[in-house]
C-alpha positions in Angstrom: 148.3 160.3 128.3 144.8 159.3 128.3 144.2 156.1 131.1 141.8 153.5 130.4 139.5 151.5 132.8 141.4 147.9 132.6 139.0 146.6 135.8 138.2 142.6 135.0 134.2 142.1 135.3 134.0 139.1 137.3 130.7 137.1 135.7 129.4 134.6 138.4 130.1 131.0 137.6 126.4 130.1 137.3 125.5 132.9 135.1 128.0 132.2 132.8 127.3 128.3 132.5 123.6 129.5 131.6 124.9 131.6 129.0 127.1 129.1 127.5 124.1 126.4 127.7 122.2 128.9 126.0 124.5 129.5 123.2 125.3 126.0 122.6 121.9 124.9 122.0 121.4 128.1 119.9 124.2 126.8 117.3 123.1 123.2 117.4 119.7 124.4 116.9 120.6 126.5 113.6 122.7 123.5 112.4 119.8 120.8 112.9 118.5 119.7 109.6 114.9 119.9 109.0 112.4 117.3 109.8 112.1 115.4 106.4 108.9 113.8 105.5 108.0 111.1 102.6 105.3 111.1 100.4 105.9 108.4 97.8 107.8 105.5 98.2 107.5 101.6 98.2 107.5 99.6 101.3 108.3 96.6 102.0 106.2 94.4 105.1 106.9 90.9 106.5 103.7 89.0 106.8 104.3 86.2 109.5 101.6 83.9 110.4 101.1 81.2 113.0 100.3 78.2 111.0 99.8 75.9 113.5 97.7 78.1 115.6 95.5 78.4 111.8 95.3 75.0 112.2 94.0 74.5 115.4 90.9 76.7 114.8 89.4 73.5 112.5 90.3 70.4 114.7 87.7 69.1 116.7 86.9 65.8 118.4 85.6 64.1 115.6 88.2 64.8 113.5 88.6 61.7 111.0 91.6 59.5 112.1 93.5 63.1 113.8 93.8 64.2 109.8 93.9 67.6 111.2 96.4 67.3 113.7 98.5 64.9 111.0 98.6 67.5 109.3 99.8 70.4 111.6 102.3 67.8 113.0 103.6 68.2 109.2 103.9 72.0 108.6 106.5 74.7 109.9 105.2 76.4 112.9 105.4 79.9 111.1 105.0 80.8 107.5 106.8 83.8 106.5 105.7 85.9 102.9 106.7 89.4 102.1 104.1 92.0 100.2 105.1 95.4 98.6 102.9 98.5 99.3 103.7 101.1 96.5 102.2 104.6 97.4 101.9 108.1 96.8 100.3 111.4 98.3 96.9 110.1 96.3 96.6 106.1 96.3 98.3 102.9 97.4 98.7 99.4 96.0 99.4 96.3 98.2 100.2 92.6 96.5 102.2 89.8 97.2 106.1 89.9 96.3 108.2 87.0 97.7 107.9 83.9 100.0 110.6 82.8 102.3 109.1 79.4 102.8 110.8 76.2 102.2 107.8 74.4 102.4 104.6 75.2 100.2 101.2 74.8 101.8 98.5 73.6 99.7 96.5 75.9 98.0 93.2 75.4 100.0 95.1 76.3 103.5 96.7 79.4 101.8 93.5 80.3 100.2 95.0 82.4 97.1 96.5 85.1 99.5 99.4 85.2 97.1 97.0 86.4 93.7 95.0 89.2 96.1 95.5 92.9 95.3 94.4 95.9 97.4 94.1 99.5 95.8 93.1 102.5 97.4 92.3 105.7 96.6 92.4 108.2 99.5 91.3 111.4 97.6 88.5 109.7 96.4 88.0 107.5 99.3 87.3 104.6 97.0 89.0 100.8 96.8 89.3 98.2 93.8 90.6 94.6 95.1 91.7 92.0 92.9 90.3 89.0 95.3 90.9 85.1 93.9 88.5 82.7 94.7 87.4 80.0 92.1 87.9 83.0 89.7 89.1 86.2 89.7 86.9 88.9 90.9 87.4 92.7 91.0 85.8 94.7 94.3 85.3 98.5 94.2 83.6 100.7 96.5 83.9 103.5 99.2 86.7 102.7 101.7 85.3 101.2 105.0 86.0 103.7 108.2 87.8 102.5 111.0 87.1 104.3 114.1 90.6 104.0 115.3 91.8 104.7 119.0 95.2 106.2 119.2 97.8 105.5 122.5 100.2 108.6 122.3 102.7 107.4 124.7 102.8 103.7 123.3 105.6 104.3 120.7 108.5 102.0 118.9 110.7 102.3 116.2 110.0 100.7 113.1 112.0 100.8 109.6 113.7 103.4 110.9 110.5 105.6 111.9 109.0 106.9 115.3 105.6 105.3 115.7 102.6 105.4 117.5 100.2 102.7 118.7 96.1 102.6 117.7 93.7 100.2 118.4 90.5 99.3 115.9 87.6 96.8 116.2 86.7 95.2 112.5 83.8 92.6 111.8 82.5 93.3 115.1 85.2 91.2 116.9 88.5 91.0 115.2 91.3 93.3 117.2 93.7 95.0 115.0 96.9 96.5 116.6 98.9 98.8 114.2 101.7 101.3 114.4 101.8 104.1 112.4 104.1 106.9 111.8 103.2 110.9 110.9 107.2 111.0 109.3 105.0 109.5 106.0 102.2 111.5 105.3 100.1 109.3 103.2 97.3 107.6 105.2 97.6 104.1 104.3 98.6 101.0 105.0 98.7 97.1 104.3 95.7 96.0 102.7 92.6 97.9 103.3 93.8 100.0 106.8 93.7 103.3 106.7 92.6 106.2 108.5 95.5 107.0 110.5 97.6 110.6 111.0 100.0 108.8 108.8 101.8 105.4 107.3 100.6 102.2 109.1 104.1 99.9 109.3 103.1 97.1 112.0 100.1 95.1 112.2 99.1 92.2 114.4 95.7 90.4 114.5 95.4 88.2 116.8 92.4 86.5 115.3 94.0 85.4 112.3 97.5 84.4 114.3 99.6 87.2 111.4 101.5 90.3 111.9 102.7 93.0 109.4 106.1 94.5 109.9 107.6 97.0 107.4 111.5 96.0 106.5 112.3 98.6 104.2 111.5 101.7 102.4 112.7 102.6 99.1 112.1 106.3 97.6 109.9 105.6 94.2 107.9 108.1 92.1 105.2 107.7 89.9 101.2 106.6 89.2 99.7 103.8 91.0 97.3 102.0 89.0 94.3 99.9 90.1 94.0 96.1 89.1 91.8 95.9 86.1 91.6 92.0 84.6 88.6 90.2 86.2 84.8 89.9 86.7 83.4 92.8 88.7 81.3 92.2 91.5 79.9 93.7 95.0 80.8 93.1 98.2 77.4 91.1 98.6 78.0 88.8 95.4 81.5 88.2 96.9 80.2 86.7 100.0 77.6 84.7 98.7 80.4 83.1 96.2 82.2 82.7 99.9 79.3 81.1 101.2 79.0 78.7 98.3 82.4 77.8 98.1 82.6 76.9 101.3 80.1 74.0 100.7 83.0 72.4 98.7 85.6 72.2 101.6 84.0 69.5 103.3 81.6 69.1 106.3 84.1 71.5 108.5 83.9 73.9 105.6 81.9 76.5 107.8 84.9 76.6 110.2 86.9 78.0 107.4 84.4 80.7 106.3 85.0 83.4 108.8 88.4 83.6 108.8 88.1 83.8 105.1 85.9 86.4 105.2 88.2 88.3 107.5 90.9 88.1 105.1 89.0 88.8 102.3 87.4 92.0 103.5 90.2 93.1 105.6 
């Protein structure tokens, strides 16, 4: 009768644990779904502005009867509005959606921001914006280059996406702090902000006392078209129109001018 070797092979526990760990990691990797990237959709941004700080920039010692202080005392500390940003692999369109404010601010204070539209074509590297001042104006031209400095170790989650921090300086002195995700492949964001390796989902601009934070992403498809109704103007002509318009804002009109320029060309 043939004899079989029934000796038991003893495997050291340390080696056995390593093999079991490797096997478990391999099985987990095989079952892990591939990372998905978003190339089109609609993002909603919550835009929060500190109105009292914005109002404070207009206060002076020569304030007639403390009128600015009286207005500031009557307004809510923050305004809260929502904007949508529709995008695909080629372009993006950013515009006002709705407000959560219970108290509507005067038109001269909001500066018609609700009527403005930003369109960016990232393939052609151009923009077409609708700006409402004393009339409806269309401004077109090449996208402005933004020199971003990325901080890869500063990260946070926004609307369910992993985001990294980036910083830039616009208009020589206006700091922009942004968070972007490379899980959305379009190199865009709110307003004219662009140029990062992914979508900008969070922005803070201290000199405007304003923050933009993405709250939702809806997967949508379709063409993104630029605004088309308005008088065509150049950047130089719009700048002169702002200067002329500020003359009707009273003796403190020049104080409104610089923030208006920043918001118009942002």
